[in-house]
Every structure is written in structure tokens, then in C-alpha cells.
N, C-alpha and C positions, 0 to 999 in steps of 0.2 A: 460370528453374524458376519454375512458376505453383501458389500453394496454393488451394486454394477454402474460403471463410471465410464460414458460415452468417451472420455480422452484415456483413463488407467486401465481400462477393465475392470475386474475386481479387484473390492478393496476390502480386506479383510478388519471385523472388529472385535475385538475381547467384551466381555461381560462388563468389565470396569468402564471400559470406552465408549461401548453402547450408553450406560448409564448415564455419562456427560451428552452423548450425541442427542438424549432423548430429552434433556433438560430443555428447561421452558428459552434458556439463554440462547443454544445452538439451534434449537428449531424457530426462534425468531428469523434467524437468518434467512429461510426461505422466502420470509419476505422483503429482504433486500436485495436488490437487481446489484447484480456484480460490475455493471458499467455505468451505473446511472442513466443520464440522458443520452448515454450514446446509443442506446436501444432506439432513439428517434431517429439516428440516423443508418445503424444499422440492424434491422428488423428483427434479424435472427438472436442477437445478442441480449436475449433475457433469462440470459441463465442466473444463479444467484449465490450468493457470499456463502450459503450454505453448501453446494455442490463443489465451488473452489475451495470450501474449508477443508472439508474431504479429503480431496484432491492434495490438498497440501499435507496433512497430517499424512498420507500415503505415500509419498516424496519424501518426508522426514523419517521414516521408518527407512526409507531404502537408503537415503545418504549417512545414517547414523551406520545402518548394516555395511555400507562401504568403507567409510572413515575409520571407523573404528573396529574395522575386521581383524587387524593385526596387534591392536593396542591392549597393553597388560593390564587388565581390570584385578583389583583383590579378589573377587567373586563374581561369580555369575550373575548373584543378586543385585550387584551394583550395577553391573552392563544392565540386567532388565530394568532397573529403577531409572538411569539415566535413558534408558529408548524411550520407556512409557512416559516419562517428564517430557520429551522432545515433540514425542508423537500429539501430547497434549496441547503444548505450548503451538504446535502448529493447528491444531484443530481449532484453539482458542482466539486466535493472532489476531482475527478479524470480527471478534463478538461485540467489541462497542463499537461498529459502526454505524452511523446515523442512518435516516432515509435517503436513498440516492446516491450511496455511498459516501465519495467524498462533498458532492455538492452543497450540503449543509452542514459543512464541518464549520465554516465560519460564524455560524450562529451557535454554538454550543456555550456553556457559561465559562466563567472565568475557573482554573483549575483550582481557587482555594475554596469554590463551592462543593467538590466534592469530596468525597469522606477521607480520601487518598491526599486531599492538597491540604489536610490542616495538619499544624503542628502535634506532634506525638502520634499522628495516624501510625507510624512504624513502617510505612510503604514505601516511599520516597525518601533518598538522603537529604538530609538537613540543607545540604547546598540546594539541590534540585528545588525546595520548597523555597528559599530565599529568592532565585533567580526566575522560577516561572509562577510562583503562585497567583498575582495577579494577572498572568497572562490569560489567555483564551486556552481551554482546555481541549485536548486532539481526540482522535477515536481511539488510539491507543491509551489514552489516560482511562479512558472508558473501559476499555477491555481491561487495564491494570485493576480497575475498582470493580469489575465483576470478577475478576480471577481471587480478588482478595478480601472485598467487604459484602459480597451479595450472597443471595441462598444458595449459589453455586460452590462457595467456598469451602463449608462443610461438605456436600457432596464429595469433593475432592479427597480432601484429607481423610472421611471415612473408607476410600477405596483404595488409596495408594499409598505408598511408602514417604511420602512426599506432601506438599501444603501448595495451596493456591499462591501462595509468595514465592516459591521455587517456580512455579509455572511463570508466572510474571515475570519473574527475572529472567527468564530466556526470549520475553516479549520486548522487555525493556531494560536497558543499560543503567536506566535509573533508579531501578528498583535494589533496596535495599536487602542482603542477605546475610543475616546473623547468625547462623551457623554453619559449619563446613560441610553442608548436604554436598556440594559439587567438588569437594577436595577427595581424591582418591591415592593410595599409596604416595603421598606428599606431593601429588598434581592437580592443578586447579582444571578443572572441565567444562566451567562456567562460559569461556569464551569460546570454545569451538561450538558446543551446544548453541549457544546464542546465535553464533553467526550460520548454521543451520538454518535458523529463523528468518535472522534478518542482517544480511550482509550484500556484497556485490555479488556474491554466489548463492543467494538461497533459495530454498524451496519455494517459496511464496510468488516470486517472479518465473521460476522453471513452472510452475502450474499456470498463472495468469496468463502467461505470455500465448502458450500454446491454446487454452481454452479460449481465449478471446479472440485469439487469431480464428478459432476453427468455427464458433458460434458468429462471429461478425463476416466470415466468408472471404477473409484476406487470408495471404500467405506471410505477412513480415513477420510473423510470431513463431514461425515454425523451427524450432531448434531441437539438436539434436540431445535430449533431457537423458536418455538411457546412458550416452555416452559420457555423459558431463558426470551424472551421478556414481558411473562404475568407477570414474577415477579421482573422484574425493578421498582425500588422507587426512592425518591428522598430524602437526610438527609441535615438539614440546619445545620450549625454549625457557630458562631459568625458573621450570615448575609449571608455567602457564601452556597449558594444550591448546592451539590454535586449527583452525580449520586451513586445510591445504588442498592444491591440486595435482594432481600428475602431470608433468610439462607435455605428455603428448596429448594430453586435451587441450592446450594452450588456444590452437586454432578454433575448435568448437568454441572454448569460451568469448574469442573475439566474433564469433559468428552470431553469438546470444548477445554480446553487448548492442552489436549494430542492429539484431532484430528488435530489442527495445528500443531503442533510440528512434527506430522507425516506425512503431507502433504509436509511440506518443505521439510524433510528427502527423502521422497517415491518420490513425484511429482515433486516441485518447484525444486529441485536439481539433478534433472535425469543428466545422463551424458552426455546425445544429447546434451541437450537443454544447456548446462553449455559450452560445447566446442563452439558451435558456439557463444555464447557470446563471447568467448574468441577469436575466429579468428575475430570477429566484431571490438573488441578492436583493435587488432591488424591492422586491417584496418584502423580505426582512427587515431591510432599512429603512423602510416606508411608512408612513403614520397609520395606514390603515392595518399593519401585521399584528394579528393577534395570537400569534404561534408562538411558543417556546419549546426549548428541549431542555426536560426537567435533568436538574442536576441529582434529582433521588434515585438511586440505581434501581430499585426495585420499582419505581415508577417508569423509567427506561425500558421497561419490557413490552410496554404497550406503542413503543415509537418505532414507527416502520413505515415504508414506503407505501402501504394500502393505506394508514393513519393521514399520513401526510397528502396523499390524494383526496381524501374524502375533507379533509381538512378546505385543499385548496378549490375545490367544488363548492363548498360553501362559503366561501368567502365573497364579501363584496367590495372587492378590489381589483382593479384593471388587471394588476399583472398576475394576480392569484388567476384571474378569470383567464387571462390569455395564455397561462402555462397549462390550465386544466383541460383547455380546448385545443391544445396544441396548437398555436399561432404563434409562431415566432416573430419577432423582429428580424429583417431582411438585412443581409450584409451589403454594404455600398463599397468598402474597401479593403481590403488585404494585401497585408505587406511582409516580405520574408528578408531576413538579415541577422545579423549580430544586433542584441539588445541595444545597443548604445547608435546603432545605425537605422533603427525604425524607430522615426519620430510622429506620433501620431497629431501633435499641438495645433500645427498648421491645418490639418483637415477638419480638427473638431473647432477650429477658431472660424473657420469659413461657413461650417454647416451653424454654427451659434450664430453667427451674423446673417443666415439664411433664416434666422427664428425655428431653425429643427432641432427638435431634442434626439438625444444620441445616447445609443451603448457602446462603449468600448472594451476592449479585451485584449491583453497581450499574453500569450501563454510560449513558454520559454522551456525548451527543450536542452536537456544536454546529457553527454553519455554517461557521466559518472559522480560519484560523489568524492572520489580520489583527487580529481582536478579538476580546477574552474580555471581559464585560460593559462593551462600549462604549469599551474603551481599546485604541488603535490600538496595534500591535506593529510593528516594523522590522527584525525579525531578519530574513528573508528577502529577497532583492533586489528590488524594488518591480515590479509589470507595470504599465504606462501604458495611457492611453487616449488616442490621438489621432484626430483628423479632419481627412482628406485636403481638405475646404473648409472648416476654419477660416479667420478672419481672421489675416492678417500680426500678428502679436505677440500672438497667443491663446496662453494658457497651455498647455502638455500637463498634464494631470493622470493622479495617480496612481489605480489602480482603486479603493481604497475610496473616493476622494473623488468619483468619478464615479456611483456608483450608489447608492442609499438602502438595498439589502439588506441591507447587513452592520449598520446601525443597526437595520432591522427584525427581526432575527435575530439580535438581538446574546446574549441568553441563550441559557447552556447549559440542555439538556433531561436529564434523568436519569430513568431506569427504574430502582427498585431491586426487588429480586424476592426472596422466601425460598423454598428448597426442602428438603424430606423425603422420607424413604424411601419408597416406594410404600406399604409396609403400614401407613406411619405418617399419612397424607395426614389421614383423617378423624378421628383423634385430635388432629391438629395444629388444625386448622381449628376443633374444638371448643374448645382452651385458648385459640385466640383471640375465641371467639364469634363466629365467621363460620358464614352457612348451609354447608351441603353442598351443590355442585353440581358438574354435568359441566363438563369440561376440554375444550374446542375444539383437537385437534392444530393 
């Protein structure tokens, strides 16, 4: 089967993949907006997680073909199995998202309430459950639960030479794999395959940057996807196979990283989408909230944007009413700088003295998970930079050492904002000694 996509053109699916795409779990993503409340600032950005997931699946296949083009597998059957597994992981990587994408993740139940969060479940490693059990679950936890514990799990196991647990293992590094499925010819391929799904150079970002930029009507996320994909490689070190990038694509990688940074600062952190997220938090944490995200995985099928919108329209709560009527609180102050240089405390104190209720939010953008204020981190498996033309004995470099982009953009950037009720905006600006000015949408 072939699906027509406005970004990538024709996306081909085989019969096994089509069965998963047609499942209720993936079809549910048609009703989850990719960019959440950002659609209120960028009206064209009403594309869904479903469309994004198909795009990521397509790019995962291309990334696998390029990275493993010259890699010696023991058989074509192994190659096909790994390719199918990474494509399925890409398709399902967002299947656990709640309504409005990331906007309602703060309202999820603790991990221990999910079937994968219980001792003996055999999905997460024991140390993961000990460390995270009582903490709030994430959309990734729901994704892992859906792949391993829902009605989707037997569908995967019945059609592919692997299970939902293997698929989940490529989505989350915390998933336990008891067998040697990812080991071939003595080489462990799990790292490279999972890096295609989630890393500094993953197909998730390669799709959403271009897709979100296109539908938002901005240019920040337009990166050279084809060049980056065609230059993906793998590097073997002590039996572990990792993702690598050919050195000639390093400048395209730099552009990719800066594009993502600018998309967050200029699009994802737009003041209108941020204030609606804060209003939704007020509703969820207030006494008038009667909504909860179920820990039951099958019940989660009914949780989507449509259900949430209906609930907000029916709720007898001022926050829910303002969200459903698209009546945002108004911005009165916005500060930019490093997190330690942006302090809203004096502003909030002045407004409190004036008897004004406020919403405040700080959005922090950073270039990379590799560095924080110049300190390199090694929690994630490294991506390597290789050069087919390198001299014999020349050392292969880790990605952070092959480019100056991490040092140039090592600082975190914070956008701090204060909002008040629409009727109080003029009084708030007067309390802060600010001139009254018009506000652009």
C-alpha cells in the first residue's frame, strides 16, 4: 500500500505494517494534534501525530538502508527483521501521547499505576522501577505499555519475527530484553537501531522539524533531511554497533541542530501556546477539575483531543471555560536570557501587591542533551563521526568532538513570561510602570 504524504511523497507499507497502522492504537493518533496549543498561534499547524508517525516510519527505513548499506549481517532474514523492527518502533514511538500532545503529560498517573510499572512485569529493568515507580508516567511509558501489554502486542507478535517488547526496546533504553534478538554475528545492534529512533540525530526530529515548519508557515525547521540520511553510517566498537555520521555531513548536522533550537524558541515557545498550557495546568490542579487520565491501557484508547475538548466544554470551571472559548490570559511581561538572569520574583510581588492573580511560565531552550553550560554528558550512547577517506589509524571521533556547534550554543536560553486576566492587563502594566501597547498575535 502507498500513502501520500505532503512532506515525503509516497510512503510504502507492507501488509504486516498496514495491519498495525489500521489498529485502533495508531488510528487514535489522527485525533492527537501534533503541536498541541501551537495551532492557536499558527493556524495551519493542525496536522496530527498520525501523519507525523507515518513520516517517521518512512525516514526510519531510509536511515536503516543508508546506515547498514555495507554492514555484514549473517543473513538477509536478519537484515529484514531489524529493518521491520526499527520501522515499527518509528511508527509507534508516539502512540502513547495524551491529548494536545505534551500539554497534558503533567496530569498522567504515577508509573507504578501502569501495568509495566509493577514489580515482576518484566518490561522495565528492576533498577528503573525502583528509581521511577512513584514518579509520574510519561507519554513514553504509555507507548511502552501499549506495545507490550495492550491488544496491540499479540498483533505484533503474530505478524513479525519479534515482539512488542523488542519494538519498545528501541523506543526506550530502560526496557529489558531477555533474549539475544539484537545480537547477530557477535555484534549487538540495539544501540544503533535505537539511535535511529531517539538520539541527537534521530528520524523523529528529522520529520517533525520539517513537518512542523511546513504546516506552521515558518522557515526555521527546513533542514537537509536527504543529505543527513544518505550520510548515516554505523560504527562497531567492542561488539556494540552505534550510529555514525560521515564527516562530510557535519555542516548539515550543525544546521539541523540550530534549526531545532530556533524552532523551540520561535515556534514551540510561542506566548499564546504557553499560556494555554498554563491555563490547562490551573484547571487540572484546581478543585473544579473532574478529569483524569486513566492508567488502564485499553481505556486509554478513548483519550484524545476530541474527548478533552468535549470535557472542557462541559466542565463548570472558569479555566476550562476560558480554554474552550479560546480566551487566553494576556501577556504583560516577557524576559529573555540565561535562566539565572531571568527572575520574575519582583514582578510577581508587585502584581500580588496590586491584588492581581497571575500566571507565570519559563520556557528553557537548549541546543543539545550532550552539553549543559559546556559540560559534556555521557548518559546517552554516543554517535560517532567517521570518514571513509580517513588515514589508517586515524581515531574515530564522538559527535560532540567533531563540531564546534555544541560550544557555540552551550548556554541555555530562557523566555520568562507573566500573564494576567484579559480585563486586568491595563491595570497590571500600570502596576509595573509599563506603557500600554498593542499585542501582536
